[in-house]
PDB file with SEQRES, HELIX, SHEET and CRYST1 records, atoms N, CA, C and O in Angstrom:
SEQRES   1 A   54  MET THR LEU GLY GLU ILE THR LYS GLN MET GLU GLU ASN          
SEQRES   2 A   54  GLY ARG THR LYS GLU GLU LYS ILE ARG ILE LEU ARG LYS          
SEQRES   3 A   54  ASN ARG ALA GLN LEU LEU GLU GLU ILE HIS GLY LYS GLN          
SEQRES   4 A   54  GLN LEU LEU ASP GLN LEU ASP TYR MET LEU TYR GLU MET          
SEQRES   5 A   54  LYS LYS                                                      
HELIX    1 AA1 LEU A    3  MET A   10  1                                   8    
HELIX    2 AA2 LYS A   17  LYS A   53  1                                  37    
CRYST1    1.000    1.000    1.000  90.00  90.00  90.00 P 1           1          
ATOM      1  N   MET A   1      -8.941   5.089 -13.030  1.00  0.00           N  
ATOM      2  CA  MET A   1      -9.957   5.418 -12.050  1.00  0.00           C  
ATOM      3  C   MET A   1     -11.151   6.022 -12.792  1.00  0.00           C  
ATOM      4  O   MET A   1     -10.981   6.768 -13.756  1.00  0.00           O  
ATOM      5  N   THR A   2     -12.335   5.695 -12.341  1.00  0.00           N  
ATOM      6  CA  THR A   2     -13.539   6.212 -12.977  1.00  0.00           C  
ATOM      7  C   THR A   2     -14.043   7.452 -12.243  1.00  0.00           C  
ATOM      8  O   THR A   2     -13.640   7.736 -11.115  1.00  0.00           O  
ATOM      9  N   LEU A   3     -14.932   8.179 -12.909  1.00  0.00           N  
ATOM     10  CA  LEU A   3     -15.520   9.361 -12.281  1.00  0.00           C  
ATOM     11  C   LEU A   3     -16.275   8.966 -11.010  1.00  0.00           C  
ATOM     12  O   LEU A   3     -16.244   9.691 -10.016  1.00  0.00           O  
ATOM     13  N   GLY A   4     -16.943   7.828 -11.045  1.00  0.00           N  
ATOM     14  CA  GLY A   4     -17.661   7.353  -9.861  1.00  0.00           C  
ATOM     15  C   GLY A   4     -16.735   7.091  -8.688  1.00  0.00           C  
ATOM     16  O   GLY A   4     -17.058   7.422  -7.547  1.00  0.00           O  
ATOM     17  N   GLU A   5     -15.583   6.494  -8.968  1.00  0.00           N  
ATOM     18  CA  GLU A   5     -14.607   6.224  -7.912  1.00  0.00           C  
ATOM     19  C   GLU A   5     -14.046   7.515  -7.335  1.00  0.00           C  
ATOM     20  O   GLU A   5     -13.847   7.632  -6.126  1.00  0.00           O  
ATOM     21  N   ILE A   6     -13.797   8.471  -8.200  1.00  0.00           N  
ATOM     22  CA  ILE A   6     -13.283   9.768  -7.740  1.00  0.00           C  
ATOM     23  C   ILE A   6     -14.331  10.460  -6.873  1.00  0.00           C  
ATOM     24  O   ILE A   6     -14.017  10.995  -5.810  1.00  0.00           O  
ATOM     25  N   THR A   7     -15.574  10.444  -7.338  1.00  0.00           N  
ATOM     26  CA  THR A   7     -16.657  11.062  -6.575  1.00  0.00           C  
ATOM     27  C   THR A   7     -16.814  10.399  -5.211  1.00  0.00           C  
ATOM     28  O   THR A   7     -16.979  11.082  -4.200  1.00  0.00           O  
ATOM     29  N   LYS A   8     -16.764   9.069  -5.181  1.00  0.00           N  
ATOM     30  CA  LYS A   8     -16.879   8.332  -3.915  1.00  0.00           C  
ATOM     31  C   LYS A   8     -15.743   8.710  -2.968  1.00  0.00           C  
ATOM     32  O   LYS A   8     -15.959   8.898  -1.771  1.00  0.00           O  
ATOM     33  N   GLN A   9     -14.531   8.818  -3.513  1.00  0.00           N  
ATOM     34  CA  GLN A   9     -13.374   9.205  -2.701  1.00  0.00           C  
ATOM     35  C   GLN A   9     -13.570  10.600  -2.116  1.00  0.00           C  
ATOM     36  O   GLN A   9     -13.209  10.851  -0.966  1.00  0.00           O  
ATOM     37  N   MET A  10     -14.133  11.496  -2.899  1.00  0.00           N  
ATOM     38  CA  MET A  10     -14.350  12.865  -2.428  1.00  0.00           C  
ATOM     39  C   MET A  10     -15.432  12.929  -1.355  1.00  0.00           C  
ATOM     40  O   MET A  10     -15.382  13.780  -0.468  1.00  0.00           O  
ATOM     41  N   GLU A  11     -16.406  12.030  -1.438  1.00  0.00           N  
ATOM     42  CA  GLU A  11     -17.542  12.086  -0.526  1.00  0.00           C  
ATOM     43  C   GLU A  11     -17.308  11.370   0.797  1.00  0.00           C  
ATOM     44  O   GLU A  11     -18.207  11.315   1.636  1.00  0.00           O  
ATOM     45  N   GLU A  12     -16.116  10.822   0.995  1.00  0.00           N  
ATOM     46  CA  GLU A  12     -15.819  10.182   2.273  1.00  0.00           C  
ATOM     47  C   GLU A  12     -15.980  11.199   3.395  1.00  0.00           C  
ATOM     48  O   GLU A  12     -15.702  12.385   3.224  1.00  0.00           O  
ATOM     49  N   ASN A  13     -16.426  10.721   4.525  1.00  0.00           N  
ATOM     50  CA  ASN A  13     -16.700  11.593   5.671  1.00  0.00           C  
ATOM     51  C   ASN A  13     -15.502  12.450   6.043  1.00  0.00           C  
ATOM     52  O   ASN A  13     -14.361  11.988   6.064  1.00  0.00           O  
ATOM     53  N   GLY A  14     -15.788  13.695   6.333  1.00  0.00           N  
ATOM     54  CA  GLY A  14     -14.777  14.599   6.859  1.00  0.00           C  
ATOM     55  C   GLY A  14     -13.903  15.283   5.826  1.00  0.00           C  
ATOM     56  O   GLY A  14     -12.960  15.985   6.191  1.00  0.00           O  
ATOM     57  N   ARG A  15     -14.190  15.098   4.549  1.00  0.00           N  
ATOM     58  CA  ARG A  15     -13.369  15.750   3.516  1.00  0.00           C  
ATOM     59  C   ARG A  15     -13.689  17.241   3.486  1.00  0.00           C  
ATOM     60  O   ARG A  15     -14.844  17.655   3.383  1.00  0.00           O  
ATOM     61  N   THR A  16     -12.639  18.017   3.578  1.00  0.00           N  
ATOM     62  CA  THR A  16     -12.820  19.465   3.474  1.00  0.00           C  
ATOM     63  C   THR A  16     -12.822  19.852   1.995  1.00  0.00           C  
ATOM     64  O   THR A  16     -12.467  19.055   1.127  1.00  0.00           O  
ATOM     65  N   LYS A  17     -13.227  21.079   1.735  1.00  0.00           N  
ATOM     66  CA  LYS A  17     -13.224  21.589   0.360  1.00  0.00           C  
ATOM     67  C   LYS A  17     -11.813  21.517  -0.225  1.00  0.00           C  
ATOM     68  O   LYS A  17     -11.642  21.166  -1.392  1.00  0.00           O  
ATOM     69  N   GLU A  18     -10.815  21.845   0.572  1.00  0.00           N  
ATOM     70  CA  GLU A  18      -9.429  21.822   0.122  1.00  0.00           C  
ATOM     71  C   GLU A  18      -8.989  20.404  -0.229  1.00  0.00           C  
ATOM     72  O   GLU A  18      -8.285  20.199  -1.217  1.00  0.00           O  
ATOM     73  N   GLU A  19      -9.402  19.421   0.578  1.00  0.00           N  
ATOM     74  CA  GLU A  19      -9.055  18.027   0.298  1.00  0.00           C  
ATOM     75  C   GLU A  19      -9.709  17.557  -1.001  1.00  0.00           C  
ATOM     76  O   GLU A  19      -9.091  16.839  -1.786  1.00  0.00           O  
ATOM     77  N   LYS A  20     -10.951  17.961  -1.221  1.00  0.00           N  
ATOM     78  CA  LYS A  20     -11.654  17.584  -2.449  1.00  0.00           C  
ATOM     79  C   LYS A  20     -10.965  18.191  -3.673  1.00  0.00           C  
ATOM     80  O   LYS A  20     -10.831  17.534  -4.705  1.00  0.00           O  
ATOM     81  N   ILE A  21     -10.538  19.427  -3.556  1.00  0.00           N  
ATOM     82  CA  ILE A  21      -9.822  20.080  -4.651  1.00  0.00           C  
ATOM     83  C   ILE A  21      -8.514  19.351  -4.919  1.00  0.00           C  
ATOM     84  O   ILE A  21      -8.150  19.137  -6.075  1.00  0.00           O  
ATOM     85  N   ARG A  22      -7.810  18.972  -3.872  1.00  0.00           N  
ATOM     86  CA  ARG A  22      -6.549  18.236  -4.025  1.00  0.00           C  
ATOM     87  C   ARG A  22      -6.773  16.904  -4.743  1.00  0.00           C  
ATOM     88  O   ARG A  22      -5.986  16.529  -5.612  1.00  0.00           O  
ATOM     89  N   ILE A  23      -7.842  16.191  -4.384  1.00  0.00           N  
ATOM     90  CA  ILE A  23      -8.177  14.917  -5.022  1.00  0.00           C  
ATOM     91  C   ILE A  23      -8.451  15.132  -6.505  1.00  0.00           C  
ATOM     92  O   ILE A  23      -7.955  14.382  -7.346  1.00  0.00           O  
ATOM     93  N   LEU A  24      -9.237  16.150  -6.828  1.00  0.00           N  
ATOM     94  CA  LEU A  24      -9.554  16.429  -8.231  1.00  0.00           C  
ATOM     95  C   LEU A  24      -8.308  16.803  -9.023  1.00  0.00           C  
ATOM     96  O   LEU A  24      -8.121  16.340 -10.148  1.00  0.00           O  
ATOM     97  N   ARG A  25      -7.469  17.630  -8.446  1.00  0.00           N  
ATOM     98  CA  ARG A  25      -6.247  18.048  -9.145  1.00  0.00           C  
ATOM     99  C   ARG A  25      -5.298  16.874  -9.365  1.00  0.00           C  
ATOM    100  O   ARG A  25      -4.677  16.761 -10.421  1.00  0.00           O  
ATOM    101  N   LYS A  26      -5.189  16.007  -8.369  1.00  0.00           N  
ATOM    102  CA  LYS A  26      -4.324  14.838  -8.478  1.00  0.00           C  
ATOM    103  C   LYS A  26      -4.811  13.929  -9.609  1.00  0.00           C  
ATOM    104  O   LYS A  26      -4.018  13.480 -10.437  1.00  0.00           O  
ATOM    105  N   ASN A  27      -6.096  13.667  -9.636  1.00  0.00           N  
ATOM    106  CA  ASN A  27      -6.643  12.793 -10.668  1.00  0.00           C  
ATOM    107  C   ASN A  27      -6.554  13.436 -12.052  1.00  0.00           C  
ATOM    108  O   ASN A  27      -6.327  12.745 -13.045  1.00  0.00           O  
ATOM    109  N   ARG A  28      -6.728  14.726 -12.115  1.00  0.00           N  
ATOM    110  CA  ARG A  28      -6.606  15.435 -13.386  1.00  0.00           C  
ATOM    111  C   ARG A  28      -5.180  15.325 -13.914  1.00  0.00           C  
ATOM    112  O   ARG A  28      -4.969  15.076 -15.101  1.00  0.00           O  
ATOM    113  N   ALA A  29      -4.216  15.508 -13.042  1.00  0.00           N  
ATOM    114  CA  ALA A  29      -2.810  15.426 -13.446  1.00  0.00           C  
ATOM    115  C   ALA A  29      -2.468  14.023 -13.949  1.00  0.00           C  
ATOM    116  O   ALA A  29      -1.753  13.872 -14.940  1.00  0.00           O  
ATOM    117  N   GLN A  30      -2.979  13.000 -13.264  1.00  0.00           N  
ATOM    118  CA  GLN A  30      -2.724  11.619 -13.686  1.00  0.00           C  
ATOM    119  C   GLN A  30      -3.340  11.343 -15.053  1.00  0.00           C  
ATOM    120  O   GLN A  30      -2.716  10.705 -15.902  1.00  0.00           O  
ATOM    121  N   LEU A  31      -4.547  11.817 -15.261  1.00  0.00           N  
ATOM    122  CA  LEU A  31      -5.220  11.619 -16.543  1.00  0.00           C  
ATOM    123  C   LEU A  31      -4.479  12.342 -17.661  1.00  0.00           C  
ATOM    124  O   LEU A  31      -4.312  11.793 -18.750  1.00  0.00           O  
ATOM    125  N   LEU A  32      -4.039  13.554 -17.404  1.00  0.00           N  
ATOM    126  CA  LEU A  32      -3.311  14.319 -18.405  1.00  0.00           C  
ATOM    127  C   LEU A  32      -1.998  13.625 -18.766  1.00  0.00           C  
ATOM    128  O   LEU A  32      -1.598  13.622 -19.930  1.00  0.00           O  
ATOM    129  N   GLU A  33      -1.338  13.046 -17.788  1.00  0.00           N  
ATOM    130  CA  GLU A  33      -0.100  12.307 -18.036  1.00  0.00           C  
ATOM    131  C   GLU A  33      -0.368  11.100 -18.932  1.00  0.00           C  
ATOM    132  O   GLU A  33       0.419  10.813 -19.834  1.00  0.00           O  
ATOM    133  N   GLU A  34      -1.464  10.398 -18.693  1.00  0.00           N  
ATOM    134  CA  GLU A  34      -1.848   9.263 -19.536  1.00  0.00           C  
ATOM    135  C   GLU A  34      -2.128   9.726 -20.965  1.00  0.00           C  
ATOM    136  O   GLU A  34      -1.713   9.077 -21.925  1.00  0.00           O  
ATOM    137  N   ILE A  35      -2.825  10.836 -21.098  1.00  0.00           N  
ATOM    138  CA  ILE A  35      -3.143  11.378 -22.423  1.00  0.00           C  
ATOM    139  C   ILE A  35      -1.862  11.720 -23.179  1.00  0.00           C  
ATOM    140  O   ILE A  35      -1.745  11.417 -24.366  1.00  0.00           O  
ATOM    141  N   HIS A  36      -0.917  12.340 -22.512  1.00  0.00           N  
ATOM    142  CA  HIS A  36       0.346  12.703 -23.161  1.00  0.00           C  
ATOM    143  C   HIS A  36       1.094  11.457 -23.623  1.00  0.00           C  
ATOM    144  O   HIS A  36       1.677  11.445 -24.708  1.00  0.00           O  
ATOM    145  N   GLY A  37       1.078  10.418 -22.809  1.00  0.00           N  
ATOM    146  CA  GLY A  37       1.726   9.160 -23.189  1.00  0.00           C  
ATOM    147  C   GLY A  37       1.083   8.560 -24.424  1.00  0.00           C  
ATOM    148  O   GLY A  37       1.779   8.105 -25.332  1.00  0.00           O  
ATOM    149  N   LYS A  38      -0.235   8.555 -24.464  1.00  0.00           N  
ATOM    150  CA  LYS A  38      -0.960   8.029 -25.629  1.00  0.00           C  
ATOM    151  C   LYS A  38      -0.697   8.889 -26.858  1.00  0.00           C  
ATOM    152  O   LYS A  38      -0.585   8.360 -27.964  1.00  0.00           O  
ATOM    153  N   GLN A  39      -0.598  10.204 -26.688  1.00  0.00           N  
ATOM    154  CA  GLN A  39      -0.330  11.092 -27.812  1.00  0.00           C  
ATOM    155  C   GLN A  39       1.061  10.818 -28.391  1.00  0.00           C  
ATOM    156  O   GLN A  39       1.236  10.839 -29.609  1.00  0.00           O  
ATOM    157  N   GLN A  40       2.037  10.563 -27.539  1.00  0.00           N  
ATOM    158  CA  GLN A  40       3.382  10.246 -28.016  1.00  0.00           C  
ATOM    159  C   GLN A  40       3.380   8.959 -28.828  1.00  0.00           C  
ATOM    160  O   GLN A  40       4.032   8.879 -29.869  1.00  0.00           O  
ATOM    161  N   LEU A  41       2.653   7.953 -28.360  1.00  0.00           N  
ATOM    162  CA  LEU A  41       2.544   6.696 -29.090  1.00  0.00           C  
ATOM    163  C   LEU A  41       1.871   6.912 -30.437  1.00  0.00           C  
ATOM    164  O   LEU A  41       2.315   6.368 -31.448  1.00  0.00           O  
ATOM    165  N   LEU A  42       0.822   7.688 -30.455  1.00  0.00           N  
ATOM    166  CA  LEU A  42       0.122   8.002 -31.701  1.00  0.00           C  
ATOM    167  C   LEU A  42       1.051   8.720 -32.676  1.00  0.00           C  
ATOM    168  O   LEU A  42       1.062   8.408 -33.867  1.00  0.00           O  
ATOM    169  N   ASP A  43       1.823   9.670 -32.181  1.00  0.00           N  
ATOM    170  CA  ASP A  43       2.775  10.385 -33.025  1.00  0.00           C  
ATOM    171  C   ASP A  43       3.816   9.436 -33.620  1.00  0.00           C  
ATOM    172  O   ASP A  43       4.185   9.572 -34.787  1.00  0.00           O  
ATOM    173  N   GLN A  44       4.289   8.481 -32.826  1.00  0.00           N  
ATOM    174  CA  GLN A  44       5.269   7.524 -33.312  1.00  0.00           C  
ATOM    175  C   GLN A  44       4.674   6.625 -34.397  1.00  0.00           C  
ATOM    176  O   GLN A  44       5.327   6.343 -35.402  1.00  0.00           O  
ATOM    177  N   LEU A  45       3.444   6.181 -34.193  1.00  0.00           N  
ATOM    178  CA  LEU A  45       2.779   5.356 -35.202  1.00  0.00           C  
ATOM    179  C   LEU A  45       2.554   6.141 -36.486  1.00  0.00           C  
ATOM    180  O   LEU A  45       2.751   5.612 -37.580  1.00  0.00           O  
ATOM    181  N   ASP A  46       2.146   7.384 -36.363  1.00  0.00           N  
ATOM    182  CA  ASP A  46       1.956   8.229 -37.544  1.00  0.00           C  
ATOM    183  C   ASP A  46       3.264   8.393 -38.306  1.00  0.00           C  
ATOM    184  O   ASP A  46       3.274   8.374 -39.537  1.00  0.00           O  
ATOM    185  N   TYR A  47       4.356   8.552 -37.586  1.00  0.00           N  
ATOM    186  CA  TYR A  47       5.654   8.699 -38.238  1.00  0.00           C  
ATOM    187  C   TYR A  47       6.039   7.412 -38.959  1.00  0.00           C  
ATOM    188  O   TYR A  47       6.572   7.457 -40.067  1.00  0.00           O  
ATOM    189  N   MET A  48       5.773   6.275 -38.341  1.00  0.00           N  
ATOM    190  CA  MET A  48       6.071   5.001 -38.980  1.00  0.00           C  
ATOM    191  C   MET A  48       5.266   4.839 -40.266  1.00  0.00           C  
ATOM    192  O   MET A  48       5.793   4.373 -41.276  1.00  0.00           O  
ATOM    193  N   LEU A  49       4.002   5.219 -40.232  1.00  0.00           N  
ATOM    194  CA  LEU A  49       3.172   5.164 -41.426  1.00  0.00           C  
ATOM    195  C   LEU A  49       3.719   6.085 -42.507  1.00  0.00           C  
ATOM    196  O   LEU A  49       3.780   5.706 -43.677  1.00  0.00           O  
ATOM    197  N   TYR A  50       4.112   7.272 -42.125  1.00  0.00           N  
ATOM    198  CA  TYR A  50       4.683   8.235 -43.052  1.00  0.00           C  
ATOM    199  C   TYR A  50       5.933   7.656 -43.714  1.00  0.00           C  
ATOM    200  O   TYR A  50       6.095   7.740 -44.931  1.00  0.00           O  
ATOM    201  N   GLU A  51       6.804   7.076 -42.911  1.00  0.00           N  
ATOM    202  CA  GLU A  51       8.040   6.499 -43.442  1.00  0.00           C  
ATOM    203  C   GLU A  51       7.767   5.351 -44.409  1.00  0.00           C  
ATOM    204  O   GLU A  51       8.453   5.216 -45.422  1.00  0.00           O  
ATOM    205  N   MET A  52       6.786   4.537 -44.107  1.00  0.00           N  
ATOM    206  CA  MET A  52       6.465   3.390 -44.963  1.00  0.00           C  
ATOM    207  C   MET A  52       5.867   3.829 -46.290  1.00  0.00           C  
ATOM    208  O   MET A  52       6.025   3.136 -47.296  1.00  0.00           O  
ATOM    209  N   LYS A  53       5.188   4.959 -46.311  1.00  0.00           N  
ATOM    210  CA  LYS A  53       4.568   5.440 -47.535  1.00  0.00           C  
ATOM    211  C   LYS A  53       5.563   6.096 -48.489  1.00  0.00           C  
ATOM    212  O   LYS A  53       5.260   6.268 -49.670  1.00  0.00           O  
ATOM    213  N   LYS A  54       6.729   6.458 -48.002  1.00  0.00           N  
ATOM    214  CA  LYS A  54       7.747   7.126 -48.829  1.00  0.00           C  
ATOM    215  C   LYS A  54       8.245   6.205 -49.908  1.00  0.00           C  
ATOM    216  O   LYS A  54       9.104   6.592 -50.701  1.00  0.00           O  
TER     217      LYS A  54                                                      
END                                                                             
């Protein structure tokens, strides 16, 4: 999801401040989960490189 899509979702009619906060927190959590997954993959690749250099 892009920042524009998130902003558009927040600006839909009738969104309360609490709903907007919930949307932001949900998207933040999803992004953080993606980052952690990518970090694990990077760590595995680094380990493979380390092993090959031995």
